[in-house]
N, C-alpha and C positions, 0 to 999 in steps of 0.2 A: 159175629160169633165171639163168645166169651171163653176165656181159658180159665179152667179151675186150677188155682194155684194152691198147693198145700202149704201149711206153715213151714215145713222144712225148706221150701223153695225161697222163703223170705228171710232166712237166718242171716244172710249177709246184710240185710237192710235194717237190722235191729238198732244199729248205732248211727245210722245216717242222719245228719242234721241234728244230732243230739249229743249232749255232753256224754262221752263214753263211760264216765264214772257213775252215771245216774241209772238206777234200775228202772226198766220200763215195765209198768204195771201189766201183769198178766203174761209177761214174756220171761226170758231167761235171766237168772241171777248171774252176776259176774263169775267167770271161771278163770282161776289163776293156776297155771301149771308150773311146777318146779321140775327141772330136768337137768341133764348134763350130757356132755359128749363122751365122757369117760366115767368109769366107776370110782367110788371112793371120794366123791366130792361133797358129800353131806346132804344129798337131795332130800332124803326122808326126814332128817333132823330139821332142815329148813322148813319143809312142808308142815310137819306136825307142830313145830313151834309157832309158825305163822297162824295155824288154825287156832291154837290156844290163845295167842295174842289177840286175834280177831274176836274170839268169843268173850274174853275177859276185858282187856283194856279197851277194845273197840266197840264193845257192847253189841257185836253182831251175833245175836243169840242163835240164829239158825245158820250155823256154819257146818259144812260137811267136808271131811277129808276123805278123798277117794284114792285108793291105791290102784294105779293102772300099770304098775310094774309087774308083769307076769313072769319075769325071770326070777325075782325074789319076792319075799313077803315082808318087806322092810317095815311097813307100818305096824303090822301085827307083832313083829319082834320088838320094835321100839316100845310099844305100849304093853308088852308082855301079855298079849291076848292068847287065849287057849284055842285048841283046835275045835271046840264045840260051837264057836260063834258062827253066825251066818256069814256067807261069803258070796262072791260072784257066782261060784258054782251052784250055790243054793238057789240063786235067782234064775240061773239057766235051767235047772232041773224043774223048778216050779213054774217057770214061764212068767214070773212076776218079778220084775227088777226091783220092786220096792222091798222085797224080802231080804235084800242084801244090806239094807240100811240098818246099822247098829246104833242104838241110842247111847248117849253118854252114860246113862244109868246102867244099862246092860254091860257096857264095857267096864265101868268102874266096879261093878259087882263081880265080874269075871276076873279082872286083873287086880287082885287084892294087894299085890306087892308094890304097886306104884301109886303115886298121888292121883287123885281124881282128875279127869279131863272134862271139858265143857262143850265138846263138839261131837257131832255124829261122825260115824266112819263107814266106809265101804271097803271091805277087806278082800284080799286074795287068799286062796287056800294055802295051807301051810305046806302041803306036800308038793313035790316037783311034778309028779304025774297029774295031780289034780289041777295045778296051775296050767299045765299044758292042755288040759281038757277044756279050759275056759275059752269060749269063742270071743274074738275081739269085738264082735257086735254087741255082746252082752255087756262088756266093759263100757263101751261107748253109750249104750242105751241107759245104763245105770247112772252115768254122769249127767246125761241130758235130762233124765227124769229128776234127779236131785236138783238140777238148776231150775226146775219149774216150781219147786216148793221151798227152796232155801233162799237165804239172802246172799250167801257166798259159798262157792264150791272151790276147794283147793285140791289139786290133783298132784299126786306123786307120779311123775312120768318116767322115772328111772333114767336109763341111758338111751339116748335117741339115736336111731339108725335110719335116717330118711331115705337112704339109697337101697335099703333091703326090702324087696317086694314082699308084701304080706306081713310086714312087721307091725307091732303095736304103734310105732311112730306113724306109719302110713294109714293104718286103719282106725286109730283112736285120736292121737295127738293132732294130726293134720286136719281132720274134720272139725275138731274143736277150735283150732286157730281160724279156720275159714268162717266159723260161726261167731267170731268176735272174742275168743279167749285171749288171755294175756299169758306170756311166757317169761319165766326167769331161768336163764341158763347159768349154771354154776360151773366154774372152771378152777383150775389150780395154777399157781404161778410158775408154770413150766412151759417149755417149748411145745411138747406134745399137747398140753392143755390148750395152748393158744391155737395151734393148728386145727385141733378137733373142734373147738368152739367156732372158729371162722367157717369151717366146712359146714357145720350144722346150721348156723345162722343163715348162711348164703342159700343153702338147700331149702330151708323152711320158707324163706322170703320168696324164693323162686317158685316153689311148688304150691304155696298157699296164697300168695299175694298179700300176706299180713303186713300191716304198716309198721314202720320202724318204731313208733311210739308204743306199740304193744309188745315189743321184744325188749327184754332187759337182761343184764348180765351182772354177775358179781364174782370177784376172785376170792376164793375161800382158802383156808389153811395157809394164811400168810403169817410168817413168824412175827412175834411181837416186836422184835428189834432186827429187822432185815438189814443186811449189809448194803453198801452203796451199789454193788453190782445188781443185787436182787431188786433193789428199789428202782433202779433204771429199767430193769427188765419188766417190772410190773407197770411202770409208767408207759413203756412202749406197748405192752399188751393192751392197756386201757385205751390208748390212742387208736390202735388198730380196731379193736372191737367196738369202740364208740361210733365207728362209721356204719356199723350194722345193727346196733342196739343201744338202748339207753344204759349208761353206766350207773350202777348202784354203789360202786366203790369196793373196798376190800373188807374181809372179815378175818380177824387175826385168830391164830390158834390160841385158845385160852383154856388151859387145863382146869383152872379153878372154877370158872363161870360156865363153861360149856361141856367139855369132855367128862369131867368128874360127875356132873349132874346127869348127863345122858346115860352113863354107865349104870346108874341106879334108877333109871326111868323117870327122871325129872326133866321136864321141858324147860330150857333156859330162857324163859320169857323176860327175865330181868338182866340179862347179859348186856353190858354196854357195847360189846363187840358185835352182837347179833341182833338184838331187839330193835335198835334204831334203823338198821338196814331193812328189816322186815316191815317195820312201821312205815317206812317211806314207800315201800311197795304197796302196802295195804291202803295207804292214803291215796296213792295214785289210782288204784283200782276201784276203791269204794267211795272216795271223796269224803269220808267221815272225819269230822274235826277232832275226834277223840285221839286219832293217831298223830296229830300235829306235834304235841309236846314231846312225844317219844322220838319221832323222826328228827326233831330239831337237834337232838343230842349228836346225831351223825355229823352235823356240820360244825360242832364245837371243836376247838383245838384240844389236843391231848393234854396240855397243861391245865386247861380249864376243867377237864374231867377229873384230874388228880386233885386240883385245888378245891373243887366242889365236893370231893368225897363221893363221886359217883362210881364207885367200884361195882355197885349193882344199882341199876336204875329201877325204881319202883313206879310202875305205871299208875298205881292207885294214888300216889302222892302228886301226880302231875295235874295241872289245872285242866278241867274238862269243860267244854262248852255244852251246856245243856240244851236239849231240844227234844221234840217228840220222836218216839221210836216208831218207825213205820213197819207195819206188817201187811204187806201187799197181797200175799198169798198165804192161805191157811196152812199150818203145818199138819202133815198127815197124822191122824190118830191111829195108833197101833193097838 
């Protein structure tokens, strides 16, 4: 007697005996989730900047940024998208999750006050009542569908609540992790930030069985010149969290390169504080050599950055290893 096994039953086997950075033809593209244990850690900024960095510097032309944070509509607000754009609720009402996919051309035409983006988006509705009406299954299905046609799917997971029954964390994020997704957990250099991050990482590892190498963390909003006490606190945080996930290091609060740009809708893909950290994540997830020279800046000493004049890192000026661009799955024509 043979057992009919559906593709969904084999999701956990996608990366068995295979380099996890390599896309399997005809299967899912890598899914990279940015999330936090508390609000205000910069999740949406990290996710959107990573999507633009992947599309441009990494030449990952089919990148999708999916907003799975149904509490807020951070991606739409960051990109200055209007209320007329398709959303997850559009997909739910039409019964076709593909209708939630917004092309960069559509977004750029709609959002005329911000610089153009190079990635596709899946947005949440702007209104609170509309977001509450979105079923979690619709959000999960839209991400899984995007993974069948894209080269990389980046998810804004918002604040994770793994112990809340029926939450987005349980219904969307955890199934993605069981399917082989990667997670970057952002935290702040505070005691509550450490406690929350530890609780979330332990819960996800226990509930999903995800391997440590697929869980990463970064400490955001670190002062540019932290005092001795804060430096010791950050080092202690890193040692504790490194037992549960891979450390990406710290991202400093940079008014000129990050905050001021985000306020006017510019994604800080050239920030020496943020871009190298994101490039190291994208290199780990995709294995694309285009990210290597940007990620290498993260390991340089601060004096080298100043001496080299790298106040802003230009990905276009970095040496890129040429190679054939693979298009394993055709992009859907709309």
